[in-house]
C-alpha positions in Angstrom: 133.5 -57.9 -4.6 134.8 -58.2 -8.0 131.5 -59.4 -9.3 129.6 -56.3 -8.3 129.3 -53.6 -11.0 127.2 -50.6 -11.5 124.9 -49.9 -14.5 127.4 -47.1 -15.5 130.1 -49.7 -15.5 128.0 -52.0 -17.5 127.0 -49.4 -20.1 130.6 -48.2 -20.4 131.8 -51.5 -21.6 135.0 -50.2 -22.8 136.0 -49.2 -19.2 134.6 -52.4 -17.7 136.2 -54.5 -20.3 139.6 -52.9 -19.7 139.4 -53.2 -15.9 137.7 -56.6 -15.8 139.1 -58.1 -19.1 141.9 -59.8 -17.1 139.4 -61.1 -14.5 136.4 -62.1 -16.5 136.8 -64.1 -19.7 135.3 -62.7 -22.9 131.6 -63.2 -23.3 130.9 -63.4 -19.6 131.0 -59.7 -18.6 128.9 -60.1 -15.5 130.1 -63.6 -14.5 126.9 -65.5 -14.7 123.6 -65.8 -16.6 121.7 -64.9 -13.5 123.4 -61.6 -13.3 122.7 -61.0 -17.0 118.9 -61.7 -16.4 119.0 -59.3 -13.4 120.6 -56.7 -15.5 117.9 -57.1 -18.2 115.1 -57.1 -15.6 116.7 -53.8 -14.0 116.9 -52.1 -17.4 113.3 -53.2 -18.1 112.0 -51.9 -14.8 113.8 -48.6 -15.3 112.4 -48.2 -18.8 108.9 -49.2 -17.6 109.1 -46.7 -14.7 110.2 -44.0 -17.2 107.3 -44.9 -19.5 104.9 -44.8 -16.6 106.1 -41.3 -15.6 105.8 -40.1 -19.2 102.4 -41.6 -19.6 101.3 -40.1 -16.2 102.5 -36.6 -17.3 100.7 -36.9 -20.7 97.4 -38.0 -18.9 97.7 -35.0 -16.5 98.2 -32.6 -19.5 95.1 -34.2 -21.2 93.0 -33.9 -18.1 93.9 -30.4 -17.7 93.0 -29.7 -21.3 89.7 -31.5 -21.0 88.9 -29.7 -17.7 89.4 -26.4 -19.5 87.3 -27.3 -22.4 84.5 -28.6 -20.2 84.6 -25.4 -18.1 84.4 -23.3 -21.3 81.4 -25.4 -22.5 79.7 -25.1 -19.1 80.2 -21.4 -19.1 78.7 -21.1 -22.7 75.8 -23.2 -21.7 75.2 -21.1 -18.7 75.4 -17.9 -20.6 73.0 -19.3 -23.3 70.6 -20.5 -20.7 70.6 -17.2 -18.9 70.0 -15.4 -22.2 67.1 -17.7 -23.0 65.6 -17.1 -19.5 65.8 -13.3 -19.8 64.2 -13.6 -23.3 61.4 -15.8 -21.8 60.8 -13.5 -18.9 60.6 -10.6 -21.5 58.0 -12.7 -23.5 56.1 -13.4 -20.2 56.0 -9.7 -19.4 54.8 -8.9 -22.9 52.0 -11.6 -22.5 50.9 -10.1 -19.1 50.8 -6.5 -20.7 48.8 -8.0 -23.7 46.4 -9.8 -21.3 45.8 -6.6 -19.4 45.3 -4.6 -22.6 42.9 -7.2 -23.8 40.8 -7.1 -20.6 40.9 -3.2 -20.7 39.6 -3.3 -24.3 36.7 -5.6 -23.5 34.4 -2.6 -23.1 33.1 -3.3 -26.6 31.6 -6.6 -25.5 28.2 -7.0 -24.1 28.1 -6.1 -20.4 26.9 -9.6 -19.3 30.0 -11.1 -21.1 32.3 -8.7 -19.3 30.7 -9.3 -16.1 30.9 -13.0 -16.5 34.6 -13.2 -17.5 36.1 -10.4 -15.3 33.6 -10.5 -12.5 33.0 -6.7 -12.7 30.1 -5.1 -14.3 30.5 -3.7 -17.8 29.1 -0.6 -19.4 25.4 -0.6 -19.8 24.3 -0.5 -23.4 21.1 0.8 -24.8 18.5 -1.7 -26.2 19.6 -0.8 -29.8 21.1 -3.5 -31.9 24.9 -3.3 -32.6 26.5 -1.6 -35.6 27.6 -4.8 -37.4 24.0 -5.3 -38.4 23.0 -3.7 -41.6 20.4 -1.0 -41.4 18.0 -2.7 -43.7 18.2 -5.9 -41.5 17.7 -3.7 -38.4 14.4 -2.7 -39.4 13.4 -6.2 -40.5 14.7 -7.6 -37.0 12.5 -5.1 -35.2 9.4 -5.8 -37.3 9.7 -9.5 -36.7 10.5 -9.0 -33.0 14.0 -10.8 -33.1 15.9 -8.3 -31.1 16.4 -10.7 -28.3 17.5 -13.6 -30.6 20.1 -11.3 -32.4 21.4 -10.2 -29.0 21.7 -13.9 -27.8 23.5 -14.8 -31.0 25.7 -11.8 -30.5 26.5 -12.8 -26.9 27.3 -16.3 -28.0 29.6 -15.3 -30.8 31.4 -12.7 -28.4 31.7 -15.2 -25.7 33.2 -17.8 -28.1 35.6 -15.3 -29.5 36.7 -14.2 -26.1 37.1 -17.6 -24.9 39.2 -18.6 -27.9 41.5 -15.6 -27.4 41.9 -16.2 -23.7 42.6 -20.0 -24.3 45.3 -19.1 -26.7 46.8 -16.5 -24.4 46.7 -19.0 -21.5 48.2 -21.9 -23.6 51.1 -19.6 -24.8 51.6 -18.3 -21.2 51.7 -21.9 -19.8 54.1 -23.0 -22.4 56.4 -20.0 -21.8 56.2 -20.8 -18.0 57.1 -24.4 -18.6 60.0 -23.4 -20.7 61.1 -21.0 -18.0 60.7 -23.7 -15.3 62.7 -26.2 -17.4 65.5 -23.7 -17.8 65.4 -22.9 -14.1 65.8 -26.5 -13.4 68.7 -26.8 -15.8 70.5 -23.9 -14.2 70.0 -25.4 -10.9 71.4 -28.7 -12.1 74.3 -26.9 -13.7 75.0 -24.9 -10.5 75.3 -28.1 -8.4 
């Protein structure tokens, strides 16, 4: 088995050359071209396996780094969404309080308007005209018999004002509820 040599023998040419120099002519260290090709292929596969192992380790390191970054970003998103949800809940609570206050302060409206909007009878008012009409005009209104017309106009204005305020409050409340629902959906998706 004088033709069989290990890689260590091949790399250490001085030792191989000294031992085999007498048996193998110079220029033919392995004895044939086939052995030389096999040596090159073996060295190439060893180098390739080493490169693959190094690349695999690098990819594992990159994956771990990316996982940490993604985890941090997810935590930041979750915390910001939780803060936004609590902010929206606070705004919703404020709107509820405003709406309750608004309904409590509707006593200055005509009793028919309060009854129509809330379903409960309001305070009964006397038949006098309201304070917003100038005293000089009040006497003219009484003389011409326009008390009922003025009251109808006042009811219409009051209803329109009240409806505008309620519409605005409802629109704002709906938009806040929609935002809260979207944030809740986003949190549910992130939790999965």
